[in-house]
PQR file of N, CA, C, O and H, with PARSE charges and radii, in Angstrom:
ATOM      1  N   MET A   1       0.839  -1.180   0.000 -0.4000 1.5000
ATOM      2  CA  MET A   1       0.000   0.000   0.000 -0.0000 2.0000
ATOM      3  C   MET A   1       0.882   1.241   0.000  0.5500 1.7000
ATOM      4  O   MET A   1       1.911   1.299   0.672 -0.5500 1.4000
ATOM      5  N   THR A   2       0.455   2.210  -0.760 -0.4000 1.5000
ATOM      6  CA  THR A   2       1.171   3.481  -0.746 -0.0000 2.0000
ATOM      7  C   THR A   2       0.612   4.366   0.361  0.5500 1.7000
ATOM      8  O   THR A   2      -0.485   4.133   0.868 -0.5500 1.4000
ATOM      9  H   THR A   2      -0.382   2.162  -1.306  0.4000 1.0000
ATOM     10  N   ARG A   3       1.382   5.383   0.725 -0.4000 1.5000
ATOM     11  CA  ARG A   3       0.929   6.319   1.752 -0.0000 2.0000
ATOM     12  C   ARG A   3      -0.384   6.985   1.321  0.5500 1.7000
ATOM     13  O   ARG A   3      -1.282   7.170   2.143 -0.5500 1.4000
ATOM     14  H   ARG A   3       2.273   5.573   0.313  0.4000 1.0000
ATOM     15  N   ASP A   4      -0.498   7.342   0.047 -0.4000 1.5000
ATOM     16  CA  ASP A   4      -1.730   7.972  -0.441 -0.0000 2.0000
ATOM     17  C   ASP A   4      -2.929   7.032  -0.312  0.5500 1.7000
ATOM     18  O   ASP A   4      -4.025   7.473   0.033 -0.5500 1.4000
ATOM     19  H   ASP A   4       0.231   7.192  -0.621  0.4000 1.0000
ATOM     20  N   GLU A   5      -2.729   5.739  -0.585 -0.4000 1.5000
ATOM     21  CA  GLU A   5      -3.816   4.772  -0.423 -0.0000 2.0000
ATOM     22  C   GLU A   5      -4.237   4.674   1.040  0.5500 1.7000
ATOM     23  O   GLU A   5      -5.427   4.606   1.349 -0.5500 1.4000
ATOM     24  H   GLU A   5      -1.839   5.381  -0.865  0.4000 1.0000
ATOM     25  N   ILE A   6      -3.259   4.669   1.930 -0.4000 1.5000
ATOM     26  CA  ILE A   6      -3.562   4.616   3.364 -0.0000 2.0000
ATOM     27  C   ILE A   6      -4.350   5.847   3.782  0.5500 1.7000
ATOM     28  O   ILE A   6      -5.328   5.737   4.521 -0.5500 1.4000
ATOM     29  H   ILE A   6      -2.292   4.724   1.679  0.4000 1.0000
ATOM     30  N   ILE A   7      -3.930   7.018   3.315 -0.4000 1.5000
ATOM     31  CA  ILE A   7      -4.628   8.260   3.662 -0.0000 2.0000
ATOM     32  C   ILE A   7      -6.055   8.242   3.124  0.5500 1.7000
ATOM     33  O   ILE A   7      -6.986   8.641   3.823 -0.5500 1.4000
ATOM     34  H   ILE A   7      -3.135   7.107   2.715  0.4000 1.0000
ATOM     35  N   ARG A   8      -6.234   7.780   1.885 -0.4000 1.5000
ATOM     36  CA  ARG A   8      -7.596   7.708   1.325 -0.0000 2.0000
ATOM     37  C   ARG A   8      -8.488   6.794   2.167  0.5500 1.7000
ATOM     38  O   ARG A   8      -9.649   7.117   2.417 -0.5500 1.4000
ATOM     39  H   ARG A   8      -5.477   7.455   1.317  0.4000 1.0000
ATOM     40  N   MET A   9      -7.947   5.659   2.603 -0.4000 1.5000
ATOM     41  CA  MET A   9      -8.740   4.751   3.437 -0.0000 2.0000
ATOM     42  C   MET A   9      -9.033   5.379   4.796  0.5500 1.7000
ATOM     43  O   MET A   9     -10.132   5.222   5.328 -0.5500 1.4000
ATOM     44  H   MET A   9      -7.003   5.397   2.400  0.4000 1.0000
ATOM     45  N   ALA A  10      -8.063   6.084   5.356 -0.4000 1.5000
ATOM     46  CA  ALA A  10      -8.261   6.752   6.650 -0.0000 2.0000
ATOM     47  C   ALA A  10      -9.343   7.815   6.550  0.5500 1.7000
ATOM     48  O   ALA A  10     -10.166   7.959   7.455 -0.5500 1.4000
ATOM     49  H   ALA A  10      -7.171   6.212   4.924  0.4000 1.0000
ATOM     50  N   ILE A  11      -9.342   8.557   5.455 -0.4000 1.5000
ATOM     51  CA  ILE A  11     -10.380   9.577   5.239 -0.0000 2.0000
ATOM     52  C   ILE A  11     -11.738   8.910   5.078  0.5500 1.7000
ATOM     53  O   ILE A  11     -12.727   9.373   5.646 -0.5500 1.4000
ATOM     54  H   ILE A  11      -8.674   8.440   4.721  0.4000 1.0000
ATOM     55  N   LYS A  12     -11.796   7.831   4.314 -0.4000 1.5000
ATOM     56  CA  LYS A  12     -13.061   7.119   4.109 -0.0000 2.0000
ATOM     57  C   LYS A  12     -13.635   6.611   5.428  0.5500 1.7000
ATOM     58  O   LYS A  12     -14.851   6.610   5.617 -0.5500 1.4000
ATOM     59  H   LYS A  12     -10.992   7.454   3.853  0.4000 1.0000
ATOM     60  N   CYS A  13     -12.752   6.172   6.354 -0.4000 1.5000
ATOM     61  CA  CYS A  13     -13.188   5.659   7.656 -0.0000 2.0000
ATOM     62  C   CYS A  13     -13.301   6.765   8.703  0.5500 1.7000
ATOM     63  O   CYS A  13     -13.555   6.493   9.876 -0.5500 1.4000
ATOM     64  H   CYS A  13     -11.764   6.172   6.201  0.4000 1.0000
ATOM     65  N   GLN A  14     -13.113   7.999   8.278 -0.4000 1.5000
ATOM     66  CA  GLN A  14     -13.199   9.175   9.137 -0.0000 2.0000
ATOM     67  C   GLN A  14     -12.159   9.151  10.260  0.5500 1.7000
ATOM     68  O   GLN A  14     -12.409   9.662  11.351 -0.5500 1.4000
ATOM     69  H   GLN A  14     -12.906   8.220   7.325  0.4000 1.0000
ATOM     70  N   LEU A  15     -10.990   8.557   9.990 -0.4000 1.5000
ATOM     71  CA  LEU A  15      -9.873   8.588  10.933 -0.0000 2.0000
ATOM     72  C   LEU A  15      -8.990   9.802  10.679  0.5500 1.7000
ATOM     73  O   LEU A  15      -8.158  10.157  11.514 -0.5500 1.4000
ATOM     74  H   LEU A  15     -10.787   8.141   9.104  0.4000 1.0000
ATOM     75  N   ALA A  16      -9.170  10.429   9.537 -0.4000 1.5000
ATOM     76  CA  ALA A  16      -8.430  11.633   9.169 -0.0000 2.0000
ATOM     77  C   ALA A  16      -9.327  12.452   8.261  0.5500 1.7000
ATOM     78  O   ALA A  16     -10.361  11.975   7.792 -0.5500 1.4000
ATOM     79  H   ALA A  16      -9.845  10.141   8.858  0.4000 1.0000
ATOM     80  N   ASN A  17      -8.921  13.687   8.020 -0.4000 1.5000
ATOM     81  CA  ASN A  17      -9.674  14.485   7.061 -0.0000 2.0000
ATOM     82  C   ASN A  17      -8.744  14.929   5.949  0.5500 1.7000
ATOM     83  O   ASN A  17      -7.524  14.832   6.077 -0.5500 1.4000
ATOM     84  H   ASN A  17      -8.081  14.074   8.401  0.4000 1.0000
ATOM     85  N   ALA A  18      -9.306  15.404   4.881 -0.4000 1.5000
ATOM     86  CA  ALA A  18      -8.517  15.740   3.696 -0.0000 2.0000
ATOM     87  C   ALA A  18      -7.484  16.823   3.986  0.5500 1.7000
ATOM     88  O   ALA A  18      -6.465  16.894   3.299 -0.5500 1.4000
ATOM     89  H   ALA A  18     -10.298  15.482   4.777  0.4000 1.0000
ATOM     90  N   GLY A  19      -7.720  17.656   4.973 -0.4000 1.5000
ATOM     91  CA  GLY A  19      -6.782  18.727   5.298 -0.0000 2.0000
ATOM     92  C   GLY A  19      -5.675  18.300   6.235  0.5500 1.7000
ATOM     93  O   GLY A  19      -4.714  19.046   6.423 -0.5500 1.4000
ATOM     94  H   GLY A  19      -8.548  17.599   5.531  0.4000 1.0000
ATOM     95  N   ASN A  20      -5.779  17.122   6.829 -0.4000 1.5000
ATOM     96  CA  ASN A  20      -4.797  16.657   7.798 -0.0000 2.0000
ATOM     97  C   ASN A  20      -4.067  15.445   7.237  0.5500 1.7000
ATOM     98  O   ASN A  20      -4.415  14.308   7.554 -0.5500 1.4000
ATOM     99  H   ASN A  20      -6.560  16.517   6.676  0.4000 1.0000
ATOM    100  N   ARG A  21      -3.054  15.681   6.402 -0.4000 1.5000
ATOM    101  CA  ARG A  21      -2.350  14.582   5.744 -0.0000 2.0000
ATOM    102  C   ARG A  21      -0.934  14.394   6.261  0.5500 1.7000
ATOM    103  O   ARG A  21      -0.220  13.521   5.767 -0.5500 1.4000
ATOM    104  H   ARG A  21      -2.771  16.605   6.144  0.4000 1.0000
ATOM    105  N   GLU A  22      -0.510  15.172   7.224 -0.4000 1.5000
ATOM    106  CA  GLU A  22       0.865  15.109   7.706 -0.0000 2.0000
ATOM    107  C   GLU A  22       0.874  14.998   9.225  0.5500 1.7000
ATOM    108  O   GLU A  22      -0.159  15.118   9.883 -0.5500 1.4000
ATOM    109  H   GLU A  22      -1.090  15.881   7.625  0.4000 1.0000
ATOM    110  N   GLY A  23       2.040  14.771   9.750 -0.4000 1.5000
ATOM    111  CA  GLY A  23       2.208  14.788  11.192 -0.0000 2.0000
ATOM    112  C   GLY A  23       2.361  13.413  11.795  0.5500 1.7000
ATOM    113  O   GLY A  23       2.249  12.387  11.125 -0.5500 1.4000
ATOM    114  H   GLY A  23       2.879  14.674   9.216  0.4000 1.0000
ATOM    115  N   LEU A  24       2.625  13.436  13.094 -0.4000 1.5000
ATOM    116  CA  LEU A  24       2.890  12.214  13.851 -0.0000 2.0000
ATOM    117  C   LEU A  24       1.730  11.230  13.760  0.5500 1.7000
ATOM    118  O   LEU A  24       1.957  10.030  13.606 -0.5500 1.4000
ATOM    119  H   LEU A  24       2.716  14.270  13.638  0.4000 1.0000
ATOM    120  N   TYR A  25       0.503  11.707  13.852 -0.4000 1.5000
ATOM    121  CA  TYR A  25      -0.658  10.821  13.791 -0.0000 2.0000
ATOM    122  C   TYR A  25      -0.709  10.080  12.466  0.5500 1.7000
ATOM    123  O   TYR A  25      -0.946   8.873  12.441 -0.5500 1.4000
ATOM    124  H   TYR A  25       0.318  12.682  13.978  0.4000 1.0000
ATOM    125  N   MET A  26      -0.492  10.786  11.371 -0.4000 1.5000
ATOM    126  CA  MET A  26      -0.548  10.143  10.056 -0.0000 2.0000
ATOM    127  C   MET A  26       0.601   9.148   9.900  0.5500 1.7000
ATOM    128  O   MET A  26       0.426   8.098   9.283 -0.5500 1.4000
ATOM    129  H   MET A  26      -0.299  11.767  11.392  0.4000 1.0000
ATOM    130  N   ASP A  27       1.776   9.468  10.452 -0.4000 1.5000
ATOM    131  CA  ASP A  27       2.892   8.524  10.405 -0.0000 2.0000
ATOM    132  C   ASP A  27       2.538   7.240  11.160  0.5500 1.7000
ATOM    133  O   ASP A  27       2.805   6.137  10.684 -0.5500 1.4000
ATOM    134  H   ASP A  27       1.918  10.321  10.953  0.4000 1.0000
ATOM    135  N   ALA A  28       1.935   7.397  12.339 -0.4000 1.5000
ATOM    136  CA  ALA A  28       1.532   6.232  13.136 -0.0000 2.0000
ATOM    137  C   ALA A  28       0.453   5.435  12.420  0.5500 1.7000
ATOM    138  O   ALA A  28       0.476   4.204  12.425 -0.5500 1.4000
ATOM    139  H   ALA A  28       1.718   8.293  12.726  0.4000 1.0000
ATOM    140  N   LEU A  29      -0.483   6.131  11.809 -0.4000 1.5000
ATOM    141  CA  LEU A  29      -1.560   5.463  11.069 -0.0000 2.0000
ATOM    142  C   LEU A  29      -0.985   4.681   9.887  0.5500 1.7000
ATOM    143  O   LEU A  29      -1.404   3.553   9.629 -0.5500 1.4000
ATOM    144  H   LEU A  29      -0.502   7.131  11.805  0.4000 1.0000
ATOM    145  N   ALA A  30      -0.039   5.268   9.176 -0.4000 1.5000
ATOM    146  CA  ALA A  30       0.599   4.581   8.041 -0.0000 2.0000
ATOM    147  C   ALA A  30       1.367   3.352   8.518  0.5500 1.7000
ATOM    148  O   ALA A  30       1.316   2.301   7.880 -0.5500 1.4000
ATOM    149  H   ALA A  30       0.301   6.185   9.385  0.4000 1.0000
ATOM    150  N   GLU A  31       2.072   3.481   9.628 -0.4000 1.5000
ATOM    151  CA  GLU A  31       2.812   2.336  10.160 -0.0000 2.0000
ATOM    152  C   GLU A  31       1.863   1.219  10.589  0.5500 1.7000
ATOM    153  O   GLU A  31       2.137   0.043  10.351 -0.5500 1.4000
ATOM    154  H   GLU A  31       2.114   4.336  10.146  0.4000 1.0000
ATOM    155  N   PHE A  32       0.749   1.588  11.220 -0.4000 1.5000
ATOM    156  CA  PHE A  32      -0.250   0.600  11.624 -0.0000 2.0000
ATOM    157  C   PHE A  32      -0.800  -0.128  10.397  0.5500 1.7000
ATOM    158  O   PHE A  32      -0.924  -1.353  10.407 -0.5500 1.4000
ATOM    159  H   PHE A  32       0.526   2.544  11.413  0.4000 1.0000
ATOM    160  N   ALA A  33      -1.127   0.615   9.351 -0.4000 1.5000
ATOM    161  CA  ALA A  33      -1.661   0.004   8.130 -0.0000 2.0000
ATOM    162  C   ALA A  33      -0.647  -0.952   7.513  0.5500 1.7000
ATOM    163  O   ALA A  33      -1.019  -2.017   7.020 -0.5500 1.4000
ATOM    164  H   ALA A  33      -1.026   1.610   9.343  0.4000 1.0000
ATOM    165  N   GLU A  34       0.627  -0.583   7.536 -0.4000 1.5000
ATOM    166  CA  GLU A  34       1.661  -1.464   6.994 -0.0000 2.0000
ATOM    167  C   GLU A  34       1.772  -2.755   7.809  0.5500 1.7000
ATOM    168  O   GLU A  34       1.967  -3.829   7.240 -0.5500 1.4000
ATOM    169  H   GLU A  34       0.930   0.282   7.936  0.4000 1.0000
ATOM    170  N   LEU A  35       1.651  -2.660   9.131 -0.4000 1.5000
ATOM    171  CA  LEU A  35       1.696  -3.856   9.977 -0.0000 2.0000
ATOM    172  C   LEU A  35       0.502  -4.768   9.708  0.5500 1.7000
ATOM    173  O   LEU A  35       0.650  -5.989   9.653 -0.5500 1.4000
ATOM    174  H   LEU A  35       1.493  -1.787   9.593  0.4000 1.0000
ATOM    175  N   VAL A  36      -0.678  -4.177   9.539 -0.4000 1.5000
ATOM    176  CA  VAL A  36      -1.879  -4.968   9.250 -0.0000 2.0000
ATOM    177  C   VAL A  36      -1.725  -5.660   7.898  0.5500 1.7000
ATOM    178  O   VAL A  36      -2.047  -6.840   7.763 -0.5500 1.4000
ATOM    179  H   VAL A  36      -0.798  -3.185   9.583  0.4000 1.0000
ATOM    180  N   ALA A  37      -1.235  -4.933   6.905 -0.4000 1.5000
ATOM    181  CA  ALA A  37      -1.052  -5.520   5.574 -0.0000 2.0000
ATOM    182  C   ALA A  37      -0.035  -6.661   5.617  0.5500 1.7000
ATOM    183  O   ALA A  37      -0.234  -7.693   4.977 -0.5500 1.4000
ATOM    184  H   ALA A  37      -0.973  -3.974   7.015  0.4000 1.0000
ATOM    185  N   ALA A  38       1.048  -6.479   6.367 -0.4000 1.5000
ATOM    186  CA  ALA A  38       2.063  -7.536   6.475 -0.0000 2.0000
ATOM    187  C   ALA A  38       1.489  -8.782   7.138  0.5500 1.7000
ATOM    188  O   ALA A  38       1.770  -9.900   6.706 -0.5500 1.4000
ATOM    189  H   ALA A  38       1.210  -5.640   6.887  0.4000 1.0000
ATOM    190  N   ALA A  39       0.694  -8.597   8.174 -0.4000 1.5000
ATOM    191  CA  ALA A  39       0.075  -9.739   8.849 -0.0000 2.0000
ATOM    192  C   ALA A  39      -0.890 -10.462   7.918  0.5500 1.7000
ATOM    193  O   ALA A  39      -0.948 -11.692   7.916 -0.5500 1.4000
ATOM    194  H   ALA A  39       0.467  -7.688   8.525  0.4000 1.0000
ATOM    195  N   GLU A  40      -1.638  -9.715   7.137 -0.4000 1.5000
ATOM    196  CA  GLU A  40      -2.585 -10.332   6.202 -0.0000 2.0000
ATOM    197  C   GLU A  40      -1.851 -11.079   5.090  0.5500 1.7000
ATOM    198  O   GLU A  40      -2.266 -12.167   4.692 -0.5500 1.4000
ATOM    199  H   GLU A  40      -1.591  -8.716   7.139  0.4000 1.0000
ATOM    200  N   ARG A  41      -0.754 -10.492   4.586 -0.4000 1.5000
ATOM    201  CA  ARG A  41       0.041 -11.201   3.570 -0.0000 2.0000
ATOM    202  C   ARG A  41       0.571 -12.514   4.120  0.5500 1.7000
ATOM    203  O   ARG A  41       0.528 -13.538   3.439 -0.5500 1.4000
ATOM    204  H   ARG A  41      -0.417  -9.607   4.909  0.4000 1.0000
ATOM    205  N   GLU A  42       1.071 -12.488   5.348 -0.4000 1.5000
ATOM    206  CA  GLU A  42       1.616 -13.708   5.944 -0.0000 2.0000
ATOM    207  C   GLU A  42       0.527 -14.760   6.121  0.5500 1.7000
ATOM    208  O   GLU A  42       0.762 -15.944   5.877 -0.5500 1.4000
ATOM    209  H   GLU A  42       1.106 -11.656   5.901  0.4000 1.0000
ATOM    210  N   ALA A  43      -0.662 -14.335   6.543 -0.4000 1.5000
ATOM    211  CA  ALA A  43      -1.774 -15.281   6.703 -0.0000 2.0000
ATOM    212  C   ALA A  43      -2.136 -15.907   5.354  0.5500 1.7000
ATOM    213  O   ALA A  43      -2.386 -17.111   5.282 -0.5500 1.4000
ATOM    214  H   ALA A  43      -0.853 -13.373   6.740  0.4000 1.0000
ATOM    215  N   CYS A  44      -2.166 -15.116   4.301 -0.4000 1.5000
ATOM    216  CA  CYS A  44      -2.476 -15.638   2.970 -0.0000 2.0000
ATOM    217  C   CYS A  44      -1.384 -16.594   2.489  0.5500 1.7000
ATOM    218  O   CYS A  44      -1.680 -17.631   1.895 -0.5500 1.4000
ATOM    219  H   CYS A  44      -1.963 -14.139   4.359  0.4000 1.0000
ATOM    220  N   ALA A  45      -0.121 -16.244   2.747 -0.4000 1.5000
ATOM    221  CA  ALA A  45       0.989 -17.108   2.343 -0.0000 2.0000
ATOM    222  C   ALA A  45       0.918 -18.457   3.057  0.5500 1.7000
ATOM    223  O   ALA A  45       1.189 -19.497   2.458 -0.5500 1.4000
ATOM    224  H   ALA A  45       0.120 -15.402   3.229  0.4000 1.0000
ATOM    225  N   ARG A  46       0.557 -18.432   4.321 -0.4000 1.5000
ATOM    226  CA  ARG A  46       0.433 -19.694   5.066 -0.0000 2.0000
ATOM    227  C   ARG A  46      -0.686 -20.565   4.514  0.5500 1.7000
ATOM    228  O   ARG A  46      -0.555 -21.789   4.475 -0.5500 1.4000
ATOM    229  H   ARG A  46       0.337 -17.587   4.808  0.4000 1.0000
ATOM    230  N   ILE A  47      -1.781 -19.951   4.086 -0.4000 1.5000
ATOM    231  CA  ILE A  47      -2.869 -20.719   3.466 -0.0000 2.0000
ATOM    232  C   ILE A  47      -2.361 -21.381   2.190  0.5500 1.7000
ATOM    233  O   ILE A  47      -2.653 -22.548   1.933 -0.5500 1.4000
ATOM    234  H   ILE A  47      -1.887 -18.958   4.117  0.4000 1.0000
ATOM    235  N   ALA A  48      -1.602 -20.634   1.393 -0.4000 1.5000
ATOM    236  CA  ALA A  48      -1.053 -21.201   0.153 -0.0000 2.0000
ATOM    237  C   ALA A  48      -0.104 -22.356   0.468  0.5500 1.7000
ATOM    238  O   ALA A  48      -0.121 -23.373  -0.227 -0.5500 1.4000
ATOM    239  H   ALA A  48      -1.365 -19.685   1.602  0.4000 1.0000
ATOM    240  N   GLU A  49       0.723 -22.214   1.503 -0.4000 1.5000
ATOM    241  CA  GLU A  49       1.627 -23.309   1.882 -0.0000 2.0000
ATOM    242  C   GLU A  49       0.855 -24.535   2.358  0.5500 1.7000
ATOM    243  O   GLU A  49       1.241 -25.667   2.067 -0.5500 1.4000
ATOM    244  H   GLU A  49       0.737 -21.388   2.067  0.4000 1.0000
ATOM    245  N   THR A  50      -0.219 -24.314   3.079 -0.4000 1.5000
ATOM    246  CA  THR A  50      -1.053 -25.432   3.525 -0.0000 2.0000
ATOM    247  C   THR A  50      -1.656 -26.140   2.314  0.5500 1.7000
ATOM    248  O   THR A  50      -1.708 -27.370   2.273 -0.5500 1.4000
ATOM    249  H   THR A  50      -0.533 -23.394   3.315  0.4000 1.0000
ATOM    250  N   ALA A  51      -2.109 -25.368   1.332 -0.4000 1.5000
ATOM    251  CA  ALA A  51      -2.657 -25.961   0.110 -0.0000 2.0000
ATOM    252  C   ALA A  51      -1.580 -26.751  -0.622  0.5500 1.7000
ATOM    253  O   ALA A  51      -1.856 -27.824  -1.157 -0.5500 1.4000
ATOM    254  H   ALA A  51      -2.067 -24.370   1.365  0.4000 1.0000
ATOM    255  N   ALA A  52      -0.349 -26.227  -0.651 -0.4000 1.5000
ATOM    256  CA  ALA A  52       0.756 -26.938  -1.316 -0.0000 2.0000
ATOM    257  C   ALA A  52       0.994 -28.288  -0.659  0.5500 1.7000
ATOM    258  O   ALA A  52       1.183 -29.300  -1.335 -0.5500 1.4000
ATOM    259  H   ALA A  52      -0.125 -25.355  -0.216  0.4000 1.0000
ATOM    260  N   ASP A  53       0.983 -28.288   0.674 -0.4000 1.5000
ATOM    261  CA  ASP A  53       1.193 -29.552   1.400 -0.0000 2.0000
ATOM    262  C   ASP A  53       0.038 -30.516   1.175  0.5500 1.7000
ATOM    263  O   ASP A  53       0.252 -31.699   0.909 -0.5500 1.4000
ATOM    264  H   ASP A  53       0.830 -27.466   1.223  0.4000 1.0000
ATOM    265  N   PHE A  54      -1.189 -30.007   1.283 -0.4000 1.5000
ATOM    266  CA  PHE A  54      -2.373 -30.853   1.174 -0.0000 2.0000
ATOM    267  C   PHE A  54      -2.534 -31.426  -0.236  0.5500 1.7000
ATOM    268  O   PHE A  54      -2.837 -32.606  -0.407 -0.5500 1.4000
ATOM    269  H   PHE A  54      -1.362 -29.046   1.500  0.4000 1.0000
ATOM    270  N   LEU A  55      -2.329 -30.581  -1.228 -0.4000 1.5000
ATOM    271  CA  LEU A  55      -2.531 -31.000  -2.615 -0.0000 2.0000
ATOM    272  C   LEU A  55      -1.267 -31.569  -3.255  0.5500 1.7000
ATOM    273  O   LEU A  55      -1.292 -32.056  -4.385 -0.5500 1.4000
ATOM    274  H   LEU A  55      -2.082 -29.622  -1.089  0.4000 1.0000
ATOM    275  N   GLN A  56      -0.162 -31.500  -2.512 -0.4000 1.5000
ATOM    276  CA  GLN A  56       1.135 -31.941  -3.028 -0.0000 2.0000
ATOM    277  C   GLN A  56       1.412 -31.286  -4.376  0.5500 1.7000
ATOM    278  O   GLN A  56       1.728 -31.945  -5.367 -0.5500 1.4000
ATOM    279  H   GLN A  56      -0.141 -31.104  -1.594  0.4000 1.0000
ATOM    280  N   ASN A  57       1.278 -29.963  -4.372 -0.4000 1.5000
ATOM    281  CA  ASN A  57       1.449 -29.179  -5.585 -0.0000 2.0000
ATOM    282  C   ASN A  57       2.339 -27.985  -5.252  0.5500 1.7000
ATOM    283  O   ASN A  57       1.923 -27.075  -4.534 -0.5500 1.4000
ATOM    284  H   ASN A  57       1.021 -29.428  -3.567  0.4000 1.0000
ATOM    285  N   SER A  58       3.555 -27.991  -5.771 -0.4000 1.5000
ATOM    286  CA  SER A  58       4.526 -26.954  -5.434 -0.0000 2.0000
ATOM    287  C   SER A  58       4.179 -25.586  -6.018  0.5500 1.7000
ATOM    288  O   SER A  58       4.791 -24.586  -5.644 -0.5500 1.4000
ATOM    289  H   SER A  58       3.893 -28.730  -6.354  0.4000 1.0000
ATOM    290  N   THR A  59       3.224 -25.529  -6.912 -0.4000 1.5000
ATOM    291  CA  THR A  59       2.798 -24.245  -7.454 -0.0000 2.0000
ATOM    292  C   THR A  59       2.363 -23.303  -6.332  0.5500 1.7000
ATOM    293  O   THR A  59       2.604 -22.097  -6.389 -0.5500 1.4000
ATOM    294  H   THR A  59       2.727 -26.342  -7.216  0.4000 1.0000
ATOM    295  N   PHE A  60       1.729 -23.862  -5.328 -0.4000 1.5000
ATOM    296  CA  PHE A  60       1.254 -23.043  -4.220 -0.0000 2.0000
ATOM    297  C   PHE A  60       2.406 -22.489  -3.382  0.5500 1.7000
ATOM    298  O   PHE A  60       2.261 -21.438  -2.758 -0.5500 1.4000
ATOM    299  H   PHE A  60       1.534 -24.841  -5.282  0.4000 1.0000
ATOM    300  N   ASP A  61       3.540 -23.177  -3.360 -0.4000 1.5000
ATOM    301  CA  ASP A  61       4.722 -22.630  -2.691 -0.0000 2.0000
ATOM    302  C   ASP A  61       5.187 -21.365  -3.411  0.5500 1.7000
ATOM    303  O   ASP A  61       5.602 -20.394  -2.776 -0.5500 1.4000
ATOM    304  H   ASP A  61       3.658 -24.031  -3.868  0.4000 1.0000
ATOM    305  N   GLY A  62       5.115 -21.388  -4.721 -0.4000 1.5000
ATOM    306  CA  GLY A  62       5.457 -20.201  -5.507 -0.0000 2.0000
ATOM    307  C   GLY A  62       4.494 -19.061  -5.243  0.5500 1.7000
ATOM    308  O   GLY A  62       4.892 -17.897  -5.194 -0.5500 1.4000
ATOM    309  H   GLY A  62       4.778 -22.176  -5.237  0.4000 1.0000
ATOM    310  N   ILE A  63       3.239 -19.397  -5.076 -0.4000 1.5000
ATOM    311  CA  ILE A  63       2.230 -18.383  -4.757 -0.0000 2.0000
ATOM    312  C   ILE A  63       2.533 -17.771  -3.394  0.5500 1.7000
ATOM    313  O   ILE A  63       2.457 -16.554  -3.227 -0.5500 1.4000
ATOM    314  H   ILE A  63       2.916 -20.342  -5.116  0.4000 1.0000
ATOM    315  N   ALA A  64       2.872 -18.601  -2.431 -0.4000 1.5000
ATOM    316  CA  ALA A  64       3.220 -18.105  -1.098 -0.0000 2.0000
ATOM    317  C   ALA A  64       4.413 -17.164  -1.172  0.5500 1.7000
ATOM    318  O   ALA A  64       4.417 -16.113  -0.531 -0.5500 1.4000
ATOM    319  H   ALA A  64       2.934 -19.590  -2.566  0.4000 1.0000
ATOM    320  N   ALA A  65       5.417 -17.532  -1.942 -0.4000 1.5000
ATOM    321  CA  ALA A  65       6.589 -16.682  -2.094 -0.0000 2.0000
ATOM    322  C   ALA A  65       6.231 -15.352  -2.753  0.5500 1.7000
ATOM    323  O   ALA A  65       6.746 -14.304  -2.363 -0.5500 1.4000
ATOM    324  H   ALA A  65       5.414 -18.386  -2.462  0.4000 1.0000
ATOM    325  N   ALA A  66       5.351 -15.395  -3.748 -0.4000 1.5000
ATOM    326  CA  ALA A  66       4.937 -14.162  -4.426 -0.0000 2.0000
ATOM    327  C   ALA A  66       4.162 -13.248  -3.475  0.5500 1.7000
ATOM    328  O   ALA A  66       4.324 -12.028  -3.512 -0.5500 1.4000
ATOM    329  H   ALA A  66       4.932 -16.246  -4.064  0.4000 1.0000
ATOM    330  N   ILE A  67       3.334 -13.830  -2.638 -0.4000 1.5000
ATOM    331  CA  ILE A  67       2.586 -13.037  -1.646 -0.0000 2.0000
ATOM    332  C   ILE A  67       3.566 -12.344  -0.705  0.5500 1.7000
ATOM    333  O   ILE A  67       3.440 -11.147  -0.445 -0.5500 1.4000
ATOM    334  H   ILE A  67       3.202 -14.821  -2.608  0.4000 1.0000
ATOM    335  N   ARG A  68       4.521 -13.077  -0.204 -0.4000 1.5000
ATOM    336  CA  ARG A  68       5.510 -12.486   0.715 -0.0000 2.0000
ATOM    337  C   ARG A  68       6.359 -11.426   0.023  0.5500 1.7000
ATOM    338  O   ARG A  68       6.737 -10.430   0.639 -0.5500 1.4000
ATOM    339  H   ARG A  68       4.623 -14.049  -0.414  0.4000 1.0000
ATOM    340  N   ALA A  69       6.653 -11.634  -1.236 -0.4000 1.5000
ATOM    341  CA  ALA A  69       7.471 -10.671  -1.987 -0.0000 2.0000
ATOM    342  C   ALA A  69       6.775  -9.324  -2.139  0.5500 1.7000
ATOM    343  O   ALA A  69       7.438  -8.294  -2.266 -0.5500 1.4000
ATOM    344  H   ALA A  69       6.346 -12.443  -1.738  0.4000 1.0000
ATOM    345  N   ARG A  70       5.459  -9.324  -2.127 -0.4000 1.5000
ATOM    346  CA  ARG A  70       4.739  -8.051  -2.238 -0.0000 2.0000
ATOM    347  C   ARG A  70       5.117  -7.105  -1.099  0.5500 1.7000
ATOM    348  O   ARG A  70       5.071  -5.887  -1.271 -0.5500 1.4000
ATOM    349  H   ARG A  70       4.920 -10.161  -2.024  0.4000 1.0000
ATOM    350  N   GLY A  71       5.485  -7.641   0.046 -0.4000 1.5000
ATOM    351  CA  GLY A  71       5.889  -6.810   1.167 -0.0000 2.0000
ATOM    352  C   GLY A  71       7.267  -6.187   0.969  0.5500 1.7000
ATOM    353  O   GLY A  71       7.634  -5.255   1.683 -0.5500 1.4000
ATOM    354  H   GLY A  71       5.522  -8.631   0.186  0.4000 1.0000
ATOM    355  N   GLN A  72       8.026  -6.691   0.011 -0.4000 1.5000
ATOM    356  CA  GLN A  72       9.370  -6.168  -0.256 -0.0000 2.0000
ATOM    357  C   GLN A  72       9.380  -5.082  -1.318  0.5500 1.7000
ATOM    358  O   GLN A  72      10.420  -4.482  -1.590 -0.5500 1.4000
ATOM    359  H   GLN A  72       7.728  -7.449  -0.570  0.4000 1.0000
ATOM    360  N   GLN A  73       8.233  -4.831  -1.914 -0.4000 1.5000
ATOM    361  CA  GLN A  73       8.162  -3.843  -3.007 -0.0000 2.0000
ATOM    362  C   GLN A  73       8.204  -2.435  -2.478  0.5500 1.7000
ATOM    363  O   GLN A  73       8.154  -1.481  -3.255 -0.5500 1.4000
ATOM    364  H   GLN A  73       7.388  -5.318  -1.693  0.4000 1.0000
TER
END
């Protein structure tokens, strides 16, 4: 997620307003959003790994790796 995407979501949820895009609060909000996104990516990657084990299909291992790689972009 980009900072602008985080701000748009914060405005939509009324956690911020269009005039308040800077400062310590927005930095904390952006960091929180990044932590939530990382946790969700990891949960999705684990599901893909479970599918790889269950189905004995290594394609899902590649999917798990691609999900985790999104956090490195």
